[in-house]
C-alpha positions in Angstrom: 35.9 -36.5 139.0 35.8 -39.2 136.4 32.8 -38.9 134.1 32.9 -42.2 132.2 31.8 -44.3 135.2 28.5 -42.6 135.0 28.1 -42.2 131.3 27.3 -45.8 130.5 24.2 -45.8 132.7 22.4 -43.1 130.7 20.3 -45.6 128.7 19.1 -47.2 131.9 17.8 -43.9 133.1 16.2 -43.3 129.7 14.4 -46.6 129.8 13.3 -46.5 133.4 12.4 -42.8 133.7 11.0 -42.5 130.2 13.2 -39.6 129.3 15.8 -39.1 126.5 19.3 -40.5 127.0 21.5 -38.0 128.7 24.5 -36.7 126.8 25.9 -35.2 130.0 26.7 -37.3 133.0 26.2 -34.4 135.4 22.6 -34.4 134.4 22.3 -38.1 135.2 23.8 -37.5 138.6 21.5 -34.6 139.3 18.5 -36.7 138.2 19.4 -39.5 140.6 20.1 -37.0 143.4 16.8 -35.3 142.7 14.9 -38.6 142.9 16.6 -39.5 146.2 16.0 -36.0 147.5 12.3 -36.3 146.7 12.2 -39.5 148.5 11.2 -41.3 145.4 12.9 -44.5 146.4 10.6 -46.6 144.2 11.9 -45.1 141.0 15.5 -45.3 142.2 14.9 -49.0 143.0 13.7 -49.4 139.4 16.9 -48.0 138.0 18.9 -50.5 140.1 16.6 -53.4 139.2 16.8 -52.5 135.5 20.6 -52.3 135.6 20.8 -55.6 137.5 18.6 -57.4 135.1 20.5 -56.1 132.1 23.8 -57.2 133.6 22.4 -60.7 134.4 21.0 -61.1 130.9 24.2 -60.0 129.1 27.3 -59.4 131.3 29.5 -56.9 129.4 31.6 -53.9 129.9 28.6 -51.6 129.4 26.1 -53.4 131.6 28.7 -53.9 134.3 29.3 -50.1 134.3 25.5 -49.5 134.5 25.1 -51.7 137.5 28.3 -50.3 139.2 26.9 -46.8 138.8 23.5 -47.8 140.1 25.1 -49.3 143.2 27.5 -46.4 143.8 24.7 -43.8 143.6 22.6 -45.8 146.0 25.3 -46.0 148.7 26.5 -49.5 147.7 29.9 -48.2 146.8 31.8 -51.3 148.0 29.7 -53.5 145.7 30.4 -51.1 142.8 34.1 -51.3 143.5 34.1 -55.1 143.5 32.2 -55.3 140.3 34.6 -52.9 138.6 37.5 -55.0 139.9 35.9 -57.9 138.2 35.5 -55.9 135.0 39.2 -54.9 135.1 40.1 -58.6 135.2 37.9 -59.3 132.2 38.8 -56.2 130.2 42.4 -55.5 131.1 44.3 -52.5 129.7 41.1 -50.5 129.2 41.5 -46.8 130.2 37.8 -46.3 130.9 37.7 -49.2 133.3 40.8 -47.9 135.1 39.3 -44.5 135.4 36.0 -45.9 136.6 37.7 -48.0 139.3 39.8 -45.1 140.4 36.8 -42.8 140.8 34.8 -45.5 142.6 37.7 -46.1 145.0 37.9 -42.3 145.7 34.2 -42.2 146.4 34.7 -45.1 148.8 37.4 -43.1 150.6 40.4 -45.1 149.4 42.4 -42.3 147.9 45.7 -44.1 147.8 44.5 -47.0 145.6 42.3 -44.5 143.7 45.5 -42.6 142.8 47.1 -45.8 141.4 44.2 -46.5 139.1 43.8 -42.9 137.9 47.5 -42.8 137.1 47.0 -46.1 135.2 44.1 -44.6 133.3 46.3 -41.7 132.2 49.1 -44.1 131.2 46.6 -46.1 129.1 45.1 -43.0 127.5 46.3 -39.5 128.3 43.4 -38.0 126.4 40.7 -39.6 128.6 38.1 -37.0 129.7 39.4 -34.4 127.3 42.9 -34.8 128.6 42.1 -33.5 132.1 42.8 -36.7 134.1 46.2 -35.4 135.0 44.4 -32.9 137.2 42.6 -35.8 138.9 46.0 -37.3 139.6 47.1 -34.1 141.2 43.9 -33.8 143.2 44.5 -37.3 144.8 48.2 -36.5 145.4 47.1 -33.3 147.2 44.5 -35.1 149.3 47.1 -37.6 150.5 49.7 -34.8 151.1 47.2 -32.9 153.2 46.7 -35.9 155.5 50.4 -35.8 156.4 50.7 -32.0 156.4 47.5 -29.9 156.9 49.5 -26.8 155.9 50.7 -28.3 152.6 48.6 -25.9 150.5 50.4 -22.9 152.0 53.5 -23.8 150.0 52.1 -25.9 147.2 49.4 -25.9 144.7 47.1 -28.8 143.7 48.0 -28.5 140.0 51.7 -27.9 140.7 51.8 -24.3 139.6 52.0 -20.9 141.3 52.7 -17.5 139.9 56.2 -17.1 138.7 56.6 -20.8 137.9 56.4 -22.6 134.6 53.2 -24.6 133.8 53.6 -28.3 134.4 54.5 -30.3 131.3 52.2 -32.7 129.5 52.8 -36.4 129.1 55.1 -35.7 126.2 57.1 -33.1 128.2 55.6 -30.2 126.3 54.8 -27.1 128.3 51.1 -26.7 128.9 49.4 -23.5 127.6 47.3 -21.3 129.9 44.1 -22.2 128.1 44.9 -25.9 128.4 45.4 -25.4 132.1 42.1 -23.6 132.5 40.2 -26.1 130.4 41.5 -29.1 132.3 41.0 -27.6 135.7 37.5 -26.4 134.8 36.5 -29.8 133.4 37.5 -31.5 136.7 35.8 -28.8 138.8 32.6 -29.3 136.9 32.7 -33.0 137.8 34.0 -32.7 141.3 31.5 -30.1 142.5 28.7 -32.5 141.8 30.0 -34.6 144.7 31.8 -32.1 146.9 30.3 -29.4 149.1 32.0 -26.4 150.6 34.3 -26.1 152.5 36.8 -28.1 150.6 40.4 -26.9 150.5 41.4 -28.9 147.4 38.5 -27.4 145.3 39.2 -24.0 146.7 42.8 -24.3 145.5 41.7 -25.4 142.0 39.5 -22.3 141.7 42.4 -20.2 143.1 44.7 -21.5 140.3 42.3 -20.4 137.6 42.0 -17.0 139.2 45.8 -16.8 139.4 46.2 -17.7 135.8 43.7 -15.1 134.8 45.5 -12.5 136.9 49.1 -13.4 135.9 48.6 -14.3 132.3 46.7 -11.5 130.4 46.7 -13.4 127.2 44.7 -16.3 128.7 41.5 -14.5 128.0 40.4 -12.6 124.9 39.3 -9.4 126.5 39.9 -7.4 129.7 36.2 -7.8 130.6 36.4 -11.6 130.2 39.7 -11.7 132.1 38.3 -9.6 135.0 35.1 -11.8 135.1 37.3 -14.9 135.4 39.4 -13.3 138.1 36.3 -12.3 140.1 34.3 -15.5 139.7 37.1 -17.9 140.4 38.5 -16.0 143.4 35.0 -15.8 144.7 34.6 -19.6 144.4 38.0 -20.1 146.0 36.9 -18.1 149.0 33.6 -19.9 149.1 35.2 -23.4 149.2 38.1 -22.2 151.4 41.6 -21.2 150.5 44.6 -20.4 152.7 45.3 -17.5 150.4 42.0 -15.8 151.0 43.5 -12.3 151.6 45.2 -12.3 148.2 42.2 -13.8 146.5 39.8 -11.2 148.1 42.0 -8.2 147.3 42.3 -9.2 143.6 38.6 -10.2 143.4 37.5 -6.8 144.7 39.9 -5.0 142.3 38.5 -6.9 139.4 35.0 -6.1 140.5 35.9 -2.4 140.6 37.3 -2.5 137.1 34.2 -4.2 135.9 32.0 -1.7 137.5 34.0 1.2 136.0 33.5 -0.1 132.4 30.0 -1.5 132.9 28.2 1.6 131.6 30.3 1.4 128.4 29.8 -2.3 128.1 26.0 -1.9 128.5 26.0 0.9 126.0 27.9 -1.2 123.5 25.6 -4.1 124.1 22.6 -1.8 123.6 24.0 -0.5 120.3 24.6 -4.1 119.2 21.0 -5.0 120.0 19.8 -1.9 118.1 21.9 -2.8 115.1 20.6 -6.4 115.2 17.0 -5.1 115.5 17.6 -2.8 112.5 19.1 -5.6 110.5 16.1 -7.8 111.4 13.7 -5.1 110.2 15.7 -4.7 107.0 15.6 -8.4 106.4 11.8 -8.5 107.0 11.2 -5.5 104.7 13.4 -7.1 102.0 11.6 -10.4 102.4 8.2 -8.6 102.2 9.3 -6.7 99.1 10.4 -9.9 97.5 7.1 -11.5 98.3 5.2 -8.5 96.9 7.3 -8.6 93.8 6.7 -12.3 93.3 2.9 -11.8 93.9 2.8 -8.9 91.4 4.6 -11.0 88.8 2.2 -13.8 89.4 -0.8 -11.5 89.0 0.6 -10.1 85.7 1.1 -13.7 84.4 -2.4 -14.6 85.2 -3.7 -11.4 83.6 -1.7 -12.0 80.5 -2.9 -15.6 80.5 -6.5 -14.4 80.9 -6.1 -11.8 78.1 -4.6 -14.4 75.8 -7.3 -16.8 76.6 -10.0 -14.2 75.9 -8.3 -13.3 72.6 -8.2 -17.0 71.6 -11.9 -17.3 72.4 -12.7 -14.3 70.3 -10.7 -15.4 67.4 -12.2 -18.9 67.6 -15.7 -17.3 67.7 -14.9 -15.1 64.7 -13.6 -18.0 62.7 -16.6 -20.1 63.6 -19.1 -17.3 62.6 -17.2 -16.8 59.3 -17.2 -20.5 58.6 -20.9 -20.7 59.4 -21.8 -17.8 57.1 -19.6 -19.2 54.3 -21.5 -22.6 54.5 -25.0 -21.1 54.8 -27.1 -21.9 51.7 
């Protein structure tokens, strides 16, 4: 899901809720959901009132986004959509506005028009949301396809890739790399699962694609353990959200789990050795630091002893000179 539509409202939350500004929009969404779940409608109302007052005082791209977010998160989606349409008229050709409007339209259930605006956002700036918005385009296309053909996912994939096929090209017709695919799908999943609960066939297929990449492209992950972990966790999520390829996902997930269990003792032993090595290194560092402190302390004591001895010598010499002078001048 598009993140930017929520990002601009973070300072409103910071002001009203007296907490630091959020760097992550997911946290903002979670906070608002938590307030609503707690039934704390008074504080939610303060967020909306603050956003409304800021927008009325100084209408701008930022304050309009704040108010649109406040409305969308308080079930006033249609008002948020209308406000974003007005913002688009005032700030044309802005990729963020297009992405915000597309997301708001999707949340309102208007997937067809949402797709138009998300495509426009990608056209304006392909790097929006870490270059992952092309996945959002594919998600909306899949949702529309599933309305016409409920079995669409049996022969197609949301991201346009199945095993044995080439990865879809980027906006410059360059082949996407496995890690690029995983990063883009993961980014969109992190956003989407804040709004979507299981079962959801589209989300299930996105998880399935990551599992398939992990299974079919060994070089996508740096180690066999990491690869099997990715296979297991993503196929598990695919089954949880619902996938028409559950039998394949389950078979591969269970095989990955068995491989992980087979090497788990060795992994645990290696981890224990690493911890022991780190502990020994820490002890060595502490001992070295203590020796250095003891050496510096001893050097300081020697300096003070030398200074004291020199001072005593000077006093004795001065006393002897004084006595000699006194005797010499005695009548």
